[in-house]
C-alpha positions in Angstrom: 45.7 -17.7 65.4 45.3 -16.5 61.9 48.0 -15.8 59.3 48.2 -12.1 60.1 48.9 -12.8 63.8 51.7 -15.1 62.7 53.1 -12.4 60.4 53.0 -9.9 63.2 54.9 -12.2 65.5 57.5 -12.9 62.8 57.9 -9.1 62.1 58.3 -8.6 65.8 61.2 -11.0 65.9 62.8 -9.3 62.9 62.4 -5.9 64.6 64.3 -7.3 67.6 67.1 -8.6 65.4 67.5 -5.5 63.2 67.2 -3.3 66.2 70.1 -5.1 67.8 72.1 -4.8 64.6 71.4 -1.1 64.5 72.6 -0.7 68.2 75.7 -2.8 67.4 76.6 -0.7 64.3 76.0 2.5 66.2 78.9 1.5 68.4 81.5 1.9 65.5 81.8 5.7 66.0 83.2 4.9 69.4 86.6 4.9 67.6 86.0 8.5 66.4 84.8 9.5 69.9 88.0 8.2 71.5 90.2 9.8 68.8 88.3 13.1 69.3 88.7 13.0 73.1 92.4 12.2 72.7 92.8 15.2 70.4 91.1 17.4 73.0 92.7 16.2 76.2 96.0 14.7 75.2 97.3 16.5 72.1 100.9 15.8 73.1 100.2 12.1 72.7 99.4 12.7 69.1 102.8 14.5 68.6 101.1 17.9 67.9 103.2 21.0 67.7 102.2 23.9 69.9 101.3 26.1 67.0 98.8 23.5 65.8 97.1 23.0 69.1 94.0 25.2 68.4 93.3 23.4 65.1 93.7 20.1 66.8 91.4 21.1 69.6 88.7 22.2 67.0 89.1 18.9 65.1 88.8 17.0 68.3 85.6 18.8 69.2 84.1 18.1 65.7 85.1 14.4 65.9 83.6 14.1 69.4 80.3 15.8 68.5 79.7 13.9 65.3 80.5 10.6 67.0 78.1 11.4 69.9 75.3 12.3 67.5 75.7 9.1 65.5 76.1 6.9 68.6 73.1 8.4 70.4 71.0 8.5 67.2 71.7 4.9 66.4 71.0 3.7 70.0 67.8 5.6 70.0 66.7 4.2 66.7 67.6 0.7 67.7 65.7 1.1 71.0 62.7 2.3 69.1 62.9 -0.6 66.7 63.0 -3.1 69.6 60.1 -1.3 71.2 58.2 -1.4 67.9 58.8 -5.2 67.9 57.4 -5.5 71.3 54.3 -3.4 70.4 53.8 -5.5 67.3 53.7 -8.7 69.2 51.3 -7.2 71.8 49.2 -5.5 69.0 49.4 -2.1 70.7 50.5 1.4 69.7 49.6 1.2 66.0 50.8 4.8 65.1 54.2 4.3 66.8 54.7 1.0 64.8 53.8 2.7 61.6 56.1 5.7 62.2 59.0 3.5 63.1 58.4 1.3 60.0 58.5 4.5 57.9 61.8 5.6 59.4 63.2 2.1 59.0 62.7 2.5 55.2 65.6 5.0 55.1 68.2 2.4 56.2 69.1 0.0 53.4 69.0 -2.9 52.9 67.5 -4.5 56.1 65.6 -1.5 57.3 64.0 -0.9 54.0 62.8 -4.5 53.6 61.6 -4.6 57.2 59.9 -1.2 57.0 58.1 -1.9 53.8 56.9 -5.4 54.9 55.7 -3.9 58.2 53.8 -1.1 56.4 52.2 -3.5 54.0 51.0 -5.7 56.8 49.8 -3.1 59.3 47.9 -1.1 56.7 45.5 -4.0 56.0 42.1 -3.4 57.5 41.9 -6.8 59.3 45.3 -6.2 60.9 44.4 -2.7 61.9 41.4 -4.2 63.7 43.7 -6.4 65.7 45.4 -3.3 67.1 42.1 -1.9 68.5 
C-alpha cells in the first residue's frame, strides 16, 4: 500500500464518523416535529382557546413540515456521507465522492475540513488513477 491508499482509508473512516454525527444531529428536530403534531392533533392539551385554533393548526403544520425537511435532509446527507466513505475505501464512484465532498464543505467545521481534505486528495492524478 502506498500513502494515498492509506489516506483514502483514513478519509473513509472519517466519513463514517461525520456521517453518523450528521444523522445524530438531524434527530434534534424530532422535538419540533412532536410539538407540531401536538399542535395539530391535540390543541386542547396546549391550552389553546377555540378562537386561536386555526392559527395553532397553521403553526403546527409549519413546525411539522420544517422538522420533516430538516430530519429527512440530514438523514439523507448522513447516508450519502457514509456511502461516500464506503466508496472511498473501495476506490469506486469517483464522481459521487467528489460531489459529496463538495456538499460537505457547506457544513462547518467538521464537514468543511473533511470535504476540503477529500477534494485535495481525490483530485491528485495518481489517486484518480486508483479509482479507474
